[in-house]
N, CA, C and O of each residue as an XYZ file, in Angstrom:
580
protein
N      22.119     11.202     28.354
C      20.947     12.109     28.718
C      20.131     12.270     27.612
O      20.568     12.554     26.497
N      18.627     12.053     27.950
C      17.793     12.174     26.831
C      17.400     13.546     26.555
O      17.553     14.459     27.366
N      16.981     13.654     25.603
C      16.702     14.918     25.053
C      14.921     14.895     24.591
O      14.279     14.198     23.806
N      14.549     16.053     25.540
C      12.964     15.972     25.180
C      12.541     17.420     24.632
O      12.760     18.431     25.298
N      11.910     17.455     23.353
C      11.494     18.634     22.963
C      10.060     18.770     23.667
O       9.145     17.947     23.669
N      10.112     19.959     24.228
C       8.940     20.491     25.262
C       8.192     21.388     24.367
O       8.885     22.172     23.719
N       6.453     21.446     24.141
C       6.012     22.522     23.304
C       4.877     22.748     24.083
O       4.521     21.773     24.744
N       4.124     23.895     24.204
C       2.998     24.168     24.396
C       1.844     24.439     23.086
O       1.901     25.189     22.111
N       1.002     23.657     23.461
C      -0.130     23.640     22.483
C      -1.170     24.542     22.703
O      -1.915     24.097     23.575
N      -1.708     26.161     22.064
C      -3.168     26.469     22.600
C      -4.312     26.206     22.385
O      -5.292     26.353     23.116
N      -4.187     25.583     20.807
C      -5.341     25.073     20.387
C      -5.279     23.517     19.327
O      -4.216     22.953     19.067
N      -5.981     23.269     19.074
C      -6.020     21.901     18.006
C      -5.462     22.209     17.265
O      -4.587     21.402     16.951
N      -5.513     23.660     16.361
C      -5.167     23.627     15.153
C      -3.549     24.090     15.328
O      -3.064     24.495     14.271
N      -2.718     24.095     16.386
C      -1.375     24.655     16.811
C      -0.921     22.759     16.930
O      -0.028     22.081     16.421
N      -2.047     22.465     17.850
C      -1.109     20.889     17.534
C      -1.145     20.296     16.359
O      -0.165     19.630     16.024
N      -2.197     20.400     15.546
C      -1.793     19.953     14.080
C      -1.289     20.703     12.989
O      -1.516     20.389     11.820
N      -0.493     21.857     13.390
C       0.354     22.304     12.905
C       1.911     21.959     13.215
O       2.818     21.983     12.383
N       2.073     21.493     15.176
C       3.522     21.096     15.223
C       3.354     19.867     14.646
O       4.382     19.690     13.993
N       2.571     18.829     14.506
C       2.531     17.404     14.118
C       3.026     17.583     12.935
O       3.923     16.902     12.437
N       2.372     18.661     12.347
C       2.672     18.480     10.472
C       4.266     18.765      9.923
O       4.987     18.422      8.985
N       4.342     19.837     11.441
C       6.056     20.122     11.258
C       7.019     18.763     11.293
O       7.798     18.327     10.446
N       6.647     18.260     12.638
C       7.501     17.188     12.969
C       7.264     15.695     11.850
O       8.162     14.922     11.515
N       6.549     15.656     11.652
C       5.996     14.692     10.451
C       7.075     14.770      8.999
O       7.451     13.843      8.283
N       7.342     16.071      8.920
C       8.330     15.792      7.675
C       9.520     15.184      7.663
O      10.188     14.670      6.766
N       9.747     15.399      9.376
C      11.185     13.731      9.589
C      10.911     12.677      9.877
O      11.763     12.128     10.576
N       9.922     12.014      9.608
C       9.278     11.045     10.338
C       9.785     10.452      8.568
O       9.713     11.129      7.542
N      10.324      8.886      8.707
C       9.922      7.769      7.413
C       9.238      7.022      7.793
O       8.621      7.046      8.859
N       9.233      6.007      6.750
C       8.555      5.099      6.864
C       9.198      3.802      7.636
O      10.246      3.251      7.301
N       8.621      3.543      8.395
C       8.854      2.164      9.599
C       9.504      2.751     10.838
O      10.066      2.171     11.767
N       9.208      4.556     10.544
C       9.205      5.196     12.333
C       7.742      5.123     13.238
O       6.640      5.648     13.081
N       8.170      4.432     14.005
C       7.291      4.550     15.123
C       7.081      5.367     16.022
O       7.912      5.313     16.928
N       6.196      6.200     16.148
C       5.569      6.898     17.030
C       4.865      6.693     18.080
O       3.830      6.143     17.704
N       4.858      6.864     19.413
C       3.977      6.241     21.026
C       3.064      7.882     21.075
O       3.507      8.935     20.615
N       2.210      7.763     21.512
C       0.931      8.743     21.826
C       1.122      8.571     23.026
O       1.894      7.616     23.103
N       0.821      9.010     24.240
C       0.402      9.014     25.422
C      -0.103      9.873     26.211
O       0.558     10.901     26.359
N      -1.516      9.739     27.031
C      -2.098     11.054     27.068
C      -3.441     10.793     27.732
O      -3.863      9.728     27.280
N      -4.172     11.237     28.487
C      -5.678     11.868     28.761
C      -6.230     11.734     27.785
O      -5.802     12.083     26.685
N      -7.547     11.070     28.067
C      -9.029     10.932     26.576
C      -8.758     12.483     26.561
O      -8.392     13.006     27.614
N      -8.939     13.356     25.273
C      -9.296     14.408     25.003
C      -8.121     15.540     24.956
O      -8.289     16.760     24.967
N      -6.588     14.648     24.889
C      -5.544     15.751     25.275
C      -5.172     15.620     23.707
O      -3.992     15.971     23.724
N      -5.532     15.276     22.161
C      -5.372     16.182     21.289
C      -4.328     14.948     20.861
O      -3.181     15.286     20.567
N      -4.668     13.583     20.816
C      -3.583     13.054     20.556
C      -3.942     12.463     18.879
O      -3.184     12.224     17.938
N      -5.214     12.378     18.998
C      -5.811     12.121     17.327
C      -5.684     13.381     16.707
O      -5.501     13.367     15.490
N      -5.724     14.114     17.097
C      -5.928     15.870     16.268
C      -4.187     15.980     15.605
O      -3.757     16.542     14.598
N      -3.469     15.142     16.724
C      -1.546     15.238     15.874
C      -1.405     14.440     15.053
O      -0.697     14.784     14.107
N      -2.018     12.989     15.029
C      -2.285     12.373     14.155
C      -2.521     12.806     13.100
O      -1.841     12.474     12.129
N      -3.822     13.896     12.972
C      -4.501     14.530     11.559
C      -2.849     15.126     10.754
O      -2.416     15.124      9.601
N      -2.314     15.592     12.116
C      -1.220     16.426     11.463
C       0.036     15.833     10.969
O       0.740     16.333     10.092
N       0.273     14.696     11.614
C       0.846     14.033     10.705
C       0.516     13.277      9.263
O       1.352     13.125      8.372
N      -0.340     13.002      9.227
C      -1.200     12.866      7.890
C      -1.123     13.885      6.774
O      -0.884     13.685      5.583
N      -1.483     15.506      7.678
C      -0.740     16.238      6.183
C       0.300     16.179      5.985
O       0.672     16.055      4.818
N       1.266     16.243      7.089
C       2.548     15.986      6.500
C       2.536     14.982      5.820
O       2.429     15.575      4.746
N       2.555     14.021      5.561
C       2.351     13.129      4.384
C       1.523     13.321      3.638
O       1.207     12.173      3.322
N       1.143     13.721      3.304
C       0.033     14.318      2.229
C      -0.874     13.241      1.421
O      -1.057     12.764      0.301
N      -1.472     13.174      3.252
C      -2.943     12.298      3.183
C      -3.915     13.020      3.719
O      -3.866     13.996      4.468
N      -5.202     12.178      3.050
C      -6.388     13.458      4.144
C      -6.600     13.471      5.016
O      -7.460     12.681      5.405
N      -5.909     14.463      6.041
C      -6.500     14.280      7.173
C      -7.855     14.525      7.826
O      -8.048     14.381      9.033
N      -8.961     14.979      6.772
C     -10.393     14.771      6.966
C     -10.517     12.865      7.416
O     -11.431     12.178      7.873
N      -9.692     12.695      7.172
C     -10.225     11.152      6.793
C      -9.725     10.322      8.091
O      -9.793      9.096      7.995
N      -9.183     10.927      9.407
C      -7.987     10.512      9.616
C      -9.507     10.063     11.244
O     -10.615     10.597     11.183
N      -9.147      9.108     12.393
C      -9.984      9.693     13.255
C      -9.691      8.233     14.119
O      -9.249      7.198     13.618
N     -10.067      8.452     15.578
C      -9.443      7.464     16.002
C     -10.538      5.862     15.928
O     -11.745      5.631     15.847
N      -9.098      4.940     16.026
C      -9.818      3.626     15.793
C      -9.816      2.514     16.980
O      -9.333      1.392     17.132
N     -10.690      3.508     17.819
C     -10.669      2.838     18.838
C     -11.238      1.295     19.392
O     -10.817      0.576     20.299
N     -12.733      1.072     18.140
C     -13.087     -0.149     18.344
C     -12.659     -0.979     16.791
O     -13.247     -2.036     16.564
N     -11.914     -0.604     16.044
C     -11.463     -1.317     15.331
C      -9.832     -1.440     15.246
O      -9.289     -1.993     14.289
N      -9.197     -0.942     16.204
C      -7.489     -1.280     16.329
C      -6.631     -0.184     15.407
O      -6.049      0.869     15.671
N      -6.829     -0.893     14.299
C      -5.900     -0.061     13.749
C      -6.764      0.412     11.839
O      -7.462     -0.118     10.974
N      -6.057      1.730     12.135
C      -6.895      2.474     10.605
C      -5.747      2.574      9.559
O      -4.648      2.911     10.000
N      -5.872      2.311      8.161
C      -4.648      2.678      7.603
C      -4.847      3.848      6.449
O      -5.857      3.835      5.745
N      -4.063      4.626      6.333
C      -4.101      5.793      5.437
C      -3.220      5.368      4.409
O      -2.165      4.799      4.690
N      -3.606      5.623      3.108
C      -2.677      5.497      2.092
C      -3.104      6.693      1.023
O      -4.259      7.099      0.899
N      -1.772      7.267      0.148
C      -2.015      7.600     -0.988
C      -0.296      7.820     -1.481
O       0.619      7.854     -0.659
N      -0.163      7.914     -2.516
C       0.930      7.865     -3.590
C       2.124      7.597     -2.849
O       3.038      8.378     -2.584
N       2.009      6.506     -2.577
C       3.173      5.502     -1.980
C       3.184      5.644     -0.579
O       3.602      4.662      0.035
N       2.709      6.952      0.301
C       2.851      6.952      1.327
C       1.613      6.073      1.817
O       0.537      5.795      1.286
N       2.454      5.601      3.589
C       1.144      5.304      4.189
C       1.322      5.336      6.092
O       2.410      5.316      6.667
N       0.271      5.376      6.623
C       0.315      6.185      7.932
C      -0.522      5.159      8.531
O      -1.686      5.455      8.260
N      -0.469      3.908      9.338
C      -1.237      3.277     10.189
C      -0.862      4.035     11.485
O       0.105      4.518     12.074
N      -2.948      3.749     11.633
C      -2.990      4.774     12.878
C      -3.358      3.284     13.933
O      -4.020      2.362     13.457
N      -2.923      3.243     15.118
C      -3.479      2.262     15.978
C      -4.091      3.113     17.242
O      -3.583      4.205     17.492
N      -5.085      2.663     17.972
C      -5.993      3.164     19.112
C      -5.750      1.940     20.304
O      -6.786      1.284     20.198
N      -5.038      1.384     21.231
C      -5.206      0.592     22.050
C      -6.007      0.917     23.097
O      -5.842      0.115     24.016
N      -6.762      1.715     23.327
C      -7.722      2.559     24.389
C      -7.642      0.797     24.751
O      -6.913      0.186     25.532
N      -8.826      0.277     23.729
C      -9.663     -1.040     24.652
C      -9.193     -2.127     24.460
O      -9.878     -3.093     24.797
N      -7.559     -2.408     23.713
C      -6.991     -3.088     24.430
C      -6.844     -3.772     25.433
O      -6.177     -3.173     26.276
N      -7.314     -5.239     25.885
C      -7.173     -5.861     27.052
C      -5.498     -6.966     27.038
O      -4.467     -6.907     27.707
N      -5.737     -7.431     26.469
C      -4.482     -8.379     26.159
C      -4.122     -8.167     24.940
O      -4.623     -8.005     23.828
N      -2.423     -8.243     25.801
C      -1.177     -8.071     24.174
C      -1.669     -8.680     23.459
O      -2.342     -8.046     22.647
N      -1.658     -9.940     23.331
C      -2.241    -11.241     22.675
C      -3.162    -10.578     21.229
O      -2.946    -10.964     20.080
N      -4.294     -9.422     21.639
C      -4.584     -9.428     20.576
C      -3.973     -8.428     19.454
O      -4.490     -8.178     18.365
N      -2.582     -7.841     20.039
C      -1.870     -7.585     19.171
C      -1.524     -8.043     17.768
O      -1.523     -7.501     16.663
N      -1.167     -9.501     18.331
C      -0.503    -10.520     17.512
C      -1.630    -10.670     16.575
O      -1.524    -10.584     15.352
N      -2.452    -10.845     17.069
C      -4.013    -11.183     16.417
C      -4.529    -10.550     14.979
O      -4.995    -11.100     13.982
N      -4.156     -8.684     15.393
C      -3.894     -8.063     14.442
C      -3.102     -7.675     13.537
O      -3.102     -6.674     12.822
N      -2.160     -8.889     13.659
C      -0.917     -8.319     12.800
C       0.012     -7.478     13.007
O       0.592     -7.049     12.010
N       0.447     -6.970     14.415
C       1.164     -5.982     14.678
C       2.729     -6.087     13.757
O       3.162     -5.432     12.808
N       3.190     -7.030     14.412
C       4.869     -7.373     13.734
C       4.379     -7.125     12.422
O       4.686     -5.934     12.374
N       3.756     -7.394     11.134
C       3.328     -7.307      9.844
C       3.627     -5.708      9.796
O       4.547     -5.218      9.141
N       2.640     -4.916     10.651
C       2.124     -3.169     10.670
C       3.854     -2.955     10.309
O       4.419     -2.647      9.260
N       4.345     -3.248     11.596
C       5.753     -2.172     11.729
C       7.198     -2.694     11.148
O       8.276     -2.107     11.241
N       6.923     -3.970     10.517
C       7.702     -4.168      9.078
C       6.833     -3.367      8.007
O       7.507     -2.641      7.276
N       5.907     -3.369      7.856
C       5.456     -2.356      6.397
C       6.389     -1.184      6.121
O       7.030     -0.646      7.023
N       6.440     -0.834      4.940
C       6.875      0.697      4.521
C       5.816      1.879      5.493
O       5.277      2.686      4.736
N       5.567      2.024      6.529
C       4.774      3.646      6.407
C       5.255      4.255      7.941
O       5.904      3.416      8.565
N       5.121      5.147      8.440
C       4.843      5.511      9.608
C       3.878      5.141     10.836
O       2.867      5.843     10.835
N       3.943      4.213     11.880
C       3.130      3.440     12.798
C       2.928      4.853     13.488
O       3.808      5.705     13.365
N       1.718      5.120     14.247
C       1.500      5.703     15.368
C       0.478      5.476     16.106
O      -0.656      5.595     15.644
N       0.678      5.152     17.236
C       0.138      4.520     18.347
C      -0.047      5.340     19.327
O       0.778      5.973     19.986
N      -1.379      5.285     19.399
C      -2.419      5.505     20.750
C      -2.441      5.481     21.846
O      -2.834      6.645     21.768
N      -2.397      5.236     23.249
C      -2.381      4.779     24.090
C      -1.329      3.109     23.948
O      -1.430      1.883     23.928
N      -0.107      4.538     23.864
C       0.929      3.212     23.397
C       1.897      2.540     24.189
O       2.719      1.680     23.870
N       1.572      3.274     25.656
C       2.248      2.299     26.790
C       1.511      1.134     26.982
O       2.031      0.379     27.804
N       0.502      0.754     26.507
C      -0.020     -0.509     26.485
C       0.698     -1.906     25.608
O       0.745     -3.080     25.975
N       1.076     -1.443     24.673
C       2.106     -2.117     23.618
C       3.921     -2.458     24.440
O       4.968     -2.953     24.024
N       3.555     -1.987     25.474
C       5.392     -1.866     26.204
C       6.070     -3.559     25.860
O       5.672     -4.721     25.771
N       6.785     -3.108     25.799
C       7.654     -5.071     25.393
C       7.076     -5.377     23.778
O       7.733     -6.346     23.395
N       6.101     -4.945     22.653
C       6.095     -4.854     22.229
C       6.521     -3.908     20.666
O       6.549     -4.258     19.486
N       6.770     -2.778     21.261
C       7.427     -1.714     20.683
C       8.541     -1.938     19.806
O       8.993     -3.083     19.806
N       9.019     -1.180     19.143
C      10.426     -1.580     18.379
C      11.611     -0.428     18.733
O      11.489      0.788     18.877
N      12.189     -0.846     18.773
C      13.515      0.779     19.491
C      14.988      0.721     17.676
O      15.572      0.000     16.867
N      14.707      2.355     18.234
C      14.440      3.143     18.884
C      12.842      3.153     18.175
O      12.372      2.457     17.276
N      12.164      4.409     19.108
C      11.049      4.489     18.508
C      10.909      6.476     18.915
O      11.903      7.001     19.416
N      10.058      7.067     18.726
C       9.342      8.137     19.226
C       8.302      8.297     20.275
O       7.414      7.447     20.205
N       8.180      9.208     21.271
C       7.233      9.000     22.437
C       6.766     10.585     22.428
O       7.548     11.535     22.390
N       5.315     10.668     22.473
C       4.778     11.971     22.703
C       4.193     11.959     23.462
O       3.220     11.278     23.136
N       4.065     12.372     24.620
C       3.265     12.953     25.455
C       2.746     13.790     26.200
O       3.396     14.429     27.027
N       1.589     13.903     26.032
C       0.463     14.441     26.099
C      -0.283     14.839     27.612
O      -0.749     13.933     28.303
N      -0.361     16.582     28.146
C      -0.788     16.377     29.303
C      -2.038     17.714     29.308
O      -2.152     18.296     28.229
N      -2.601     18.011     30.025
C      -3.847     18.732     29.576
C      -3.382     19.870     30.584
O      -3.018     19.556     31.717
N      -3.396     21.130     30.185
C      -3.246     21.980     31.231
C      -4.613     22.665     31.944
O      -5.183     22.534     33.027
N      -4.843     23.565     30.580
C      -6.743     23.957     30.612
C      -7.497     23.239     29.307
O      -7.119     22.421     28.468
N      -8.782     23.964     29.557
C      -9.831     23.066     28.228
C      -8.970     23.758     26.921
O      -9.137     23.177     25.849
N      -8.465     24.421     26.917
C      -7.987     24.835     25.251
C      -5.839     24.359     25.232
O      -5.172     24.129     24.224
N      -5.332     24.370     26.737
C      -3.672     24.323     26.355
C      -3.224     23.104     26.983
O      -3.428     22.617     28.095
N      -2.569     22.749     25.992
C      -1.812     21.397     26.266
C      -0.211     21.006     25.961
O       0.336     21.383     24.925
N       0.548     20.129     27.077
C       1.936     20.646     26.931
C       1.915     19.166     25.965
O       0.959     18.493     25.581
N       2.940     19.045     25.828
C       3.643     18.459     24.590
C       4.740     17.690     24.712
O       5.443     18.051     23.768
N       5.333     16.819     25.320
C       6.938     16.177     25.138
C       7.287     15.220     24.282
O       6.771     14.106     24.371
N       8.163     15.496     23.380
C       8.525     14.332     22.180
C       9.897     13.801     22.626
O      10.728     14.636     22.985
N      10.211     12.522     22.640
C      11.676     12.299     22.848
C      11.983     11.259     22.368
O      10.951     10.590     22.319
N      13.023     10.558     21.869
C      13.139      9.256     21.399
C      13.833      8.450     22.135
O      14.999      8.579     22.507
N      12.881      7.373     22.398
C      12.827      6.147     23.133
C      14.035      4.899     22.556
O      13.557      3.905     22.009
N      15.292      4.979     22.674
C      16.068      3.821     22.065
C      16.322      2.727     23.370
O      17.539      2.584     23.487
N      15.846      2.204     24.023
C      15.367      1.220     24.852
C      16.526      0.381     25.715
O      16.192     -0.520     26.484
């Protein structure tokens, strides 16, 4: 049976705080897939993970056009992918997807459902749902393959 952690966030700051708390448990080479509609809080979640890793969360923005942003400080790294505009999975190979997965750092993938078949196992998945203007449902689980 899969165990799912379900949380209701009532604000962007709560989403940041949730990710910051969860981020304390992630280590290098962990992959976290974020799914959900645009505006659901995925990038805010990444900012919280950056805080947990003692990285400058103000530098975090969605790499929609660049596909990946790297945030590093003090030996810690966060590799932030946004696959929204990826149309062919061959693009992942072109940007060095496998190299990122083998580097020492936490990999976070917005729109990660597009990388199905390219994701390592196990990995974490956080599904975001919009309840209303400020409320989000976030379900986190481990995907073991």
